[in-house]
C-alpha positions as CSV (number, residue, x, y, z in Angstrom):
1,M,-65.9,-29.2,-51.9
2,A,-64.6,-25.9,-53.6
3,R,-61.2,-25.8,-51.6
4,K,-60.5,-29.6,-52.8
5,K,-61.1,-28.2,-56.5
6,K,-58.8,-25.2,-56.0
7,K,-56.0,-27.6,-54.5
8,D,-56.2,-29.9,-57.6
9,N,-56.2,-27.4,-60.1
10,L,-53.0,-26.0,-58.5
11,S,-51.5,-29.3,-58.4
12,E,-52.5,-30.1,-62.1
13,L,-51.1,-27.0,-63.4
14,L,-47.6,-27.3,-61.4
15,M,-47.6,-31.0,-62.8
16,A,-48.5,-29.7,-66.4
17,V,-45.5,-27.1,-66.2
18,L,-43.1,-29.8,-64.9
19,M,-44.2,-32.3,-67.6
20,L,-44.1,-29.8,-70.4
21,S,-40.6,-28.3,-69.3
22,S,-39.3,-31.7,-69.3
23,A,-40.5,-32.6,-72.8
24,I,-39.0,-29.1,-73.9
25,T,-35.7,-30.0,-72.2
26,F,-35.8,-33.6,-74.3
27,V,-36.6,-32.1,-77.4
28,Y,-34.1,-29.2,-77.3
29,T,-31.2,-31.3,-75.7
30,Q,-32.0,-35.0,-76.7
31,S,-30.4,-35.7,-73.3
32,L,-32.2,-38.2,-70.9
33,T,-29.8,-36.9,-67.9
34,A,-30.8,-33.3,-68.5
35,T,-34.7,-34.2,-68.8
36,V,-34.1,-36.5,-65.4
37,A,-32.3,-33.5,-64.0
38,V,-35.2,-30.9,-64.8
39,L,-37.9,-33.7,-63.7
40,A,-35.9,-33.9,-60.2
41,V,-35.4,-30.1,-59.6
42,G,-38.9,-29.4,-60.9
43,F,-40.4,-32.1,-58.4
44,V,-38.3,-30.7,-55.6
45,G,-39.5,-27.2,-56.5
46,M,-43.1,-28.1,-56.7
47,L,-42.9,-29.8,-53.3
48,A,-41.5,-26.8,-51.9
49,I,-44.1,-24.4,-53.2
50,V,-47.0,-26.8,-51.9
51,K,-45.4,-27.1,-48.7
52,T,-44.9,-23.4,-48.6
53,L,-48.6,-22.8,-49.6
54,Q,-49.7,-25.2,-46.9
55,N,-47.4,-23.2,-44.2
56,N,-49.1,-20.0,-45.3
57,K,-52.6,-21.5,-45.0
58,Q,-51.8,-22.7,-41.7
59,K,-50.4,-19.5,-40.5
60,K,-53.2,-17.6,-41.6
61,L,-55.8,-20.0,-39.8
62,N,-53.7,-19.7,-36.9
63,E,-54.1,-16.1,-36.8
64,S,-57.7,-15.8,-37.8
65,G,-59.1,-17.4,-34.4
66,I,-60.9,-19.9,-37.0
67,L,-59.5,-22.9,-35.0
68,Q,-61.0,-21.4,-31.6
69,V,-64.3,-20.9,-33.6
70,D,-64.2,-24.5,-34.4
71,A,-63.9,-25.6,-31.0
72,M,-66.8,-23.6,-29.7
73,S,-70.5,-24.9,-29.3
74,G,-73.4,-23.8,-31.4
75,A,-74.5,-21.4,-28.7
76,E,-71.1,-20.1,-28.3
77,F,-70.8,-19.6,-32.2
78,E,-74.0,-17.4,-32.0
79,E,-72.6,-15.4,-29.1
80,F,-69.3,-14.7,-31.1
81,L,-71.5,-13.7,-34.1
82,R,-73.6,-11.6,-32.1
83,L,-70.6,-9.7,-30.6
84,R,-69.0,-9.5,-34.2
85,Y,-71.7,-8.2,-35.7
86,K,-72.6,-5.6,-32.6
87,A,-68.8,-4.2,-33.2
88,E,-69.6,-3.7,-36.7
89,G,-72.6,-1.4,-35.9
90,Y,-75.5,-3.6,-36.1
91,A,-78.3,-3.5,-33.4
92,V,-78.3,-7.7,-32.6
93,R,-81.3,-9.5,-31.1
94,K,-80.6,-13.2,-30.6
95,T,-83.8,-15.1,-31.3
96,P,-84.9,-17.8,-28.7
97,Y,-82.5,-21.0,-28.6
98,T,-85.7,-23.2,-29.2
99,G,-88.3,-22.0,-31.3
100,D,-86.2,-19.6,-33.6
101,Y,-88.1,-20.3,-36.6
102,G,-84.8,-20.8,-38.4
103,A,-83.1,-17.6,-37.4
104,D,-80.6,-17.4,-34.7
105,L,-79.7,-13.5,-34.9
106,I,-81.8,-10.3,-36.1
107,L,-79.4,-7.7,-37.3
108,E,-80.3,-4.2,-38.0
109,K,-78.6,-1.1,-39.2
110,G,-80.7,1.6,-40.9
111,P,-83.4,0.4,-43.1
112,Q,-81.5,-3.1,-43.3
113,K,-82.6,-6.1,-41.4
114,I,-81.2,-9.5,-41.8
115,A,-81.9,-12.7,-40.4
116,V,-78.9,-14.7,-39.7
117,Q,-78.4,-18.6,-39.4
118,A,-74.9,-19.4,-37.2
119,K,-74.1,-23.0,-38.4
120,R,-70.9,-24.2,-36.6
121,Y,-70.5,-27.5,-38.4
122,K,-67.5,-30.2,-38.9
123,S,-69.2,-30.9,-42.1
124,N,-70.4,-29.1,-45.2
125,V,-74.2,-27.4,-44.4
126,G,-76.7,-28.6,-46.6
127,I,-79.9,-27.0,-48.1
128,K,-82.2,-27.3,-44.9
129,A,-80.1,-24.2,-43.6
130,V,-81.2,-22.4,-46.6
131,Q,-84.5,-23.6,-46.5
132,E,-84.9,-22.5,-42.6
133,I,-83.4,-19.0,-43.1
134,S,-85.8,-18.2,-46.4
135,A,-88.7,-19.2,-44.2
136,A,-87.2,-16.8,-41.2
137,K,-86.5,-13.9,-43.5
138,L,-90.4,-13.6,-44.1
139,H,-91.4,-14.6,-40.6
140,Y,-89.0,-11.6,-39.2
141,G,-89.9,-9.3,-41.8
142,A,-86.2,-9.2,-42.9
143,N,-84.9,-7.8,-46.2
144,E,-81.9,-10.1,-46.3
145,A,-81.2,-13.4,-45.3
146,W,-77.6,-15.1,-44.5
147,V,-76.1,-18.2,-43.4
148,V,-73.0,-18.0,-41.8
149,T,-70.8,-21.2,-41.0
150,N,-67.2,-22.4,-39.9
151,S,-67.4,-24.7,-42.7
152,F,-68.5,-25.1,-46.5
153,F,-71.9,-25.5,-48.2
154,T,-72.7,-28.3,-50.6
155,K,-73.5,-27.6,-54.3
156,A,-77.4,-27.8,-53.9
157,A,-77.2,-25.4,-50.8
158,A,-75.2,-23.1,-52.8
159,E,-77.5,-23.5,-55.8
160,L,-80.8,-23.0,-53.6
161,A,-79.1,-20.0,-51.9
162,R,-78.6,-18.2,-55.1
163,S,-82.2,-18.9,-56.2
164,N,-83.7,-17.5,-52.9
165,K,-81.1,-14.7,-52.7
166,V,-79.7,-15.9,-49.4
167,K,-76.3,-14.8,-48.6
168,L,-73.9,-17.8,-47.6
169,V,-70.8,-17.0,-45.6
170,N,-68.1,-20.1,-45.7
171,R,-65.3,-20.7,-43.9
172,D,-62.6,-18.9,-46.5
173,E,-64.8,-15.9,-45.9
174,L,-65.3,-15.9,-42.2
175,V,-61.4,-16.4,-42.0
176,E,-61.1,-13.3,-44.0
177,I,-63.4,-11.4,-42.0
178,L,-61.7,-12.5,-39.0
179,L,-58.6,-11.4,-40.2
180,A,-59.6,-8.1,-41.3
181,K,-61.2,-7.4,-37.7
182,K,-57.5,-8.2,-36.4
183,V,-55.8,-5.7,-38.7
184,G,-58.6,-2.8,-38.3
């Protein structure tokens, strides 16, 4: 949901700049030919900017490994996160695959104890995940609760997470985490 708004805002901004520059050209030159030329060049420039941004995004996705994450099963995603957090210095315990009380992993580092729910989804993650990890936080005696996904969260899930102090890690943040690990 958030990524579409960002793309729409950029498109709207570029279109507004194009229209404004065309209007200014017409006002100062009173030439329809010059105005059409500015529109044409601006439109080609706008297409080039959008294509470059798309290429950069695709390159970033390819380099991050998120496309491999997208192909994982739920159990593979949990194991992937277990290894990721273990590499970050956490003591990681997997909960049973069934009867997990809403958490897939329990992370511990010093006084920090985190209940994590892994959601490898093709669609947006809803409020059920936030409800489950909130309950799991209490059940496991954790002081933090996270939901990590390769997707995004619904507006309702984000709102419930804020009021329940649940950290949401969405696709964009997961890509950044994956890229940081490749550099570091």
